[in-house]
C-alpha positions, 0 to 999 in steps of 0.5 A, spaced: 499 500 500 503 506 498 502 512 501 504 519 501 507 525 505 506 532 505 510 536 509 511 544 509 518 546 511 519 552 516 511 552 517 510 560 520 515 562 515 511 558 509 505 562 512 506 569 513 510 567 505 503 565 502 500 571 505 505 575 503 508 572 495 513 578 495 516 576 501 519 571 497 526 574 495 527 577 502 529 575 509 523 574 513 524 573 521 517 571 524 516 574 532 512 572 537 511 575 545 507 581 547 512 588 547 518 588 549 518 581 549 518 579 542 523 575 539 524 571 534 520 564 533 523 563 526 527 564 520 528 563 512 534 561 510 536 568 507 535 570 514 539 565 517 544 567 513 544 574 515 546 571 522 539 571 524 537 566 529 530 563 533 531 566 540 534 573 538 530 579 540 527 583 536 530 589 538 536 585 536 534 583 529 532 590 527 539 591 527 539 589 520 535 594 516 533 589 510 530 584 515 523 583 514 519 582 521 512 579 521 508 576 527 505 570 528 498 570 526 494 564 528 489 565 524 494 565 518 497 559 520 491 555 522 488 558 513 496 555 511 494 548 515 487 548 512 489 549 505 494 543 506 489 539 507 483 541 502 490 539 497 491 533 501 483 531 500 483 533 493 486 527 491 485 521 497 479 520 502 484 518 507 489 523 510 492 524 516 492 530 520 500 530 524 502 535 524 500 542 523 506 542 518 505 535 516 499 530 512 499 523 510 494 520 506 493 513 503 494 513 495 491 505 494 487 505 488 488 512 485 492 510 479 487 508 475 485 516 476 491 520 477 497 515 473 503 512 476 506 515 483 511 519 481 506 522 477 501 522 483 506 526 488 509 531 482 502 532 481 501 533 489 507 539 488 503 542 483 497 543 486 500 544 494 504 550 489 497 553 486 495 554 493 501 558 495 506 552 499 512 550 498 512 542 500 516 537 500 513 531 498 515 523 498 512 516 497 514 509 500 510 503 502 508 505 509 507 511 513 513 512 516 518 512 512 515 517 507 514 521 513 522 521 515 524 522 507 519 528 506 521 531 512 529 529 510 529 531 503 527 536 498 522 536 493 519 530 490 521 523 492 519 516 491 521 510 494 520 504 491 518 497 495 524 495 499 528 500 497 528 504 505 534 503 508 538 506 502 533 512 500 532 513 508 539 512 510 543 518 509 538 522 514 541 525 520 537 522 527 535 529 528 529 527 523 527 521 527 525 528 533 522 533 528 515 533 531 515 539 536 516 536 543 515 540 549 515 538 556 517 532 558 518 528 551 522 534 549 527 532 555 526 524 553 528 526 545 534 531 547 537 525 552 536 519 546 540 524 542 545 525 547 545 518 548 546 517 540 551 522 540 556 519 544 555 512 541 558 517 535 550 515 531 550 521 527 544 518 521 539 514 519 544 507 515 548 508 522 542 506 527 539 501 522 546 496 523 546 497 531 544 489 534 537 489 536 539 485 542 544 490 545 540 496 543 534 494 547 537 493 553 540 500 552 535 503 550 529 499 551 522 499 547 523 506 545 530 505 541 527 498 538 522 503 535 527 508 533 531 503 529 524 500 526 524 507 523 530 508 521 529 501 516 523 503 514 520 498 516 515 500 522 507 499 520 501 502 522 494 505 520 493 512 518 488 515 523 483 518 517 481 526 520 474 529 518 475 537 518 469 540 518 469 545 511 471 552 513 474 557 508 477 562 512 483 567 509 486 573 514 492 577 514 494 583 518 497 590 517 503 592 519 500 599 517 494 602 517 490 603 510 484 607 509 483 608 501 480 603 497 484 601 492 490 598 497 484 595 500 482 591 494 489 589 492 489 585 498 481 583 498 484 580 490 490 576 493 484 573 499 480 571 494 484 569 489 486 564 495 480 562 497 477 561 490 484 555 489 481 552 495 474 552 493 476 549 487 481 542 490 473 541 492 470 542 486 465 547 491 463 554 490 460 559 495 454 563 496 455 568 501 462 571 503 463 573 509 468 580 510 470 583 517 475 589 518 478 591 524 479 598 525 483 603 528 479 605 533 482 614 532 478 620 537 472 622 534 470 616 531 463 615 529 460 609 528 456 608 523 448 607 522 445 601 520 438 602 516 434 596 518 431 593 511 426 587 511 429 586 505 437 587 505 441 582 503 448 586 504 448 587 511 452 590 516 454 590 524 459 595 528 461 590 533 465 593 539 470 588 543 473 592 548 478 596 544 476 593 538 473 595 532 469 591 527 466 592 521 462 587 518 458 587 511 456 579 510 455 578 501 449 574 498 449 571 492 444 569 488 447 562 486 453 558 487 459 562 483 467 562 484 470 568 480 475 571 484 474 578 480 467 578 480 467 577 488 472 583 489 468 588 483 460 586 488 465 587 495 468 594 492 461 596 490 458 595 497 465 598 501 463 605 496 455 604 499 458 602 505 465 604 507 468 603 514 469 609 516 476 608 520 483 605 517 483 599 518 489 595 521 487 587 519 482 584 513 478 577 515 475 573 509 470 567 509 466 564 504 460 559 505 462 553 501 456 550 497 455 545 491 456 547 484 451 549 480 449 544 474 445 547 469 443 545 461 441 549 456 436 548 451 437 547 444 431 551 443 431 555 448 434 563 448 440 563 452 439 567 459 444 571 462 450 569 465 449 569 473 455 572 474 455 579 469 447 579 471 449 580 480 454 585 477 450 589 474 444 589 480 450 591 484 452 597 480 444 598 479 443 598 487 449 602 488 445 608 484 438 608 486 438 604 493 437 596 495 431 597 496 430 599 489 432 593 486 429 586 485 424 582 482 416 584 485 413 578 490 405 580 490 402 580 497 397 575 500 392 581 501 387 585 498 390 592 498 391 595 491 398 593 489 400 590 495 407 586 493 414 587 496 422 588 493 425 580 493 432 579 490 431 578 482 433 571 482 433 568 474 429 561 474 431 556 469 425 555 463 421 549 465 417 544 460 409 545 461 404 542 458 400 545 453 392 545 456 387 545 450 383 551 451 376 551 449 373 556 443 369 559 447 374 562 451 378 563 445 373 567 443 371 571 449 372 578 450 376 581 455 377 587 458 383 590 462 384 596 466 390 601 463 392 603 470 394 611 471 401 612 474 400 615 480 392 615 480 389 622 478 385 626 482 378 629 481 373 633 483 366 629 483 359 631 483 355 627 487 347 625 487 344 621 493 351 619 495 353 617 488 358 620 483 354 624 477 359 629 474 367 628 475 372 632 473 380 631 472 384 637 473 390 634 470 387 631 464 381 635 461 379 629 456 376 625 464 370 630 465 363 629 464 356 627 466 356 620 468 351 615 464 352 609 468 355 607 473 357 600 478 358 599 485 361 601 490 365 595 492 368 597 498 375 595 501 379 595 506 385 592 511 391 592 515 387 596 521 391 594 526 397 598 524 399 605 521 398 603 514 391 602 515 387 602 508 379 603 506 376 605 499 370 604 495 371 603 487 365 605 482 365 603 475 363 609 470 362 610 464 363 618 462 360 622 456 366 625 452 367 628 445 374 629 446 375 622 445 380 622 438 376 615 436 370 619 435 367 615 440 363 619 446 363 613 451 369 611 456 369 607 461 373 608 468 375 606 475 374 611 480 377 610 487 374 614 493 379 613 499 375 613 505 380 615 511 384 621 507 376 624 503 379 625 496 377 622 488 381 619 484 381 615 477 384 609 478 385 607 470 381 607 464 378 601 461 381 598 454 
């Protein structure tokens, strides 16, 4: 059974370089601790050549002007670790989360999907590079041999079955204790290394050649276990991990930013990382959550939040001690996976709802969802692309307001023109069975009401409580004696709210000599507002 190991060397620095790729060519050191007791915890190779070593204080490291100092961010490292798991689980369903910088995966049965073991190893390395990770990949017949090879040999390594001793023999014995041990475990590891050093054991080949009985008498079962690892003969089963799908990226800024242009540059980087991780899992997103940590400046006023019933981009301002968080949630009508579209939507939203203070930290999260599946019909007109349609609606929303863009939803009420705005979603065309229409229905006359928007105010003369003459000041052709009338029909509702309504409706026929088609009779709908007392002409019948 072949196994593969993916190892990220110098994990804290790798997490920082993934967030800031422009630092690849610079010496970088990771700082940990609280001022003024900050110390160097990890450095890259360029910084090590300049004499920077872990354990130095921050003031000592600052003497090197070319050195880039970055704080260790737990959220940044957890996002890098999640990207490492995404890379592994995109190849195999059986993945072991060995350490924050190491994962093991079972390659059994994957040759028919991805090719030979060298091809699989190169594919894993390329996919990790696409996620912003420089990794070592090793393949062997057992998990521990693959783990030691990945931690000790750079690049891609494929160890044939039965050749483990030859490949692992040149590795130093320190590779057996590469895990981050603490407390008593670290003391025990240091004691074993000191003992092996006194014996002159410098590499795994020398450890594998020791007699088993003598080694067991001196180091016990732990010594035999280390020898089995050195020979590549250890055997165990993987412990698969079930990691919840969490796609989050964050970046902490060295200096606060105020303008939206540099913010868009950083958002683009985070969105590309999120989309790359989602693509490895064959997923998309239908919800983006942007959280900006703001610098609390004197006189900073929190922006007021407008509570609309159908607002899909919601903002929230939270005060947590000295931190001020500005949050925006972007809901999408369909699952999407386009970093450029996401960036433009966030830019339009931030232009309409600016944070109002300098930004010191950016956190972006995506809610995963399945990719949408759609198939166009051969004889159906093409529908607009959801991404472009959403971008167009966002631009219109920025101009006219969020409560004025969308699709009408009729309310379950008798109130005239009772509707509300809901989010517009392009529905797929569905086939409907054609029903036979009776000839009588096809030949029946249909009368349509052509509404006036807004309704026209009218002056009405009543006789015995019924309209007898009608005059509309804004439309002179609507005037004359009422020849025929039907009604009234009373409608009322919402009496328990402030926006209660009550009205009487009449259908009236007027004698009118001003019509262009020569007709002398016109039909109108006349409305009497019982609460306001006004009369209106609501429309005309065709």
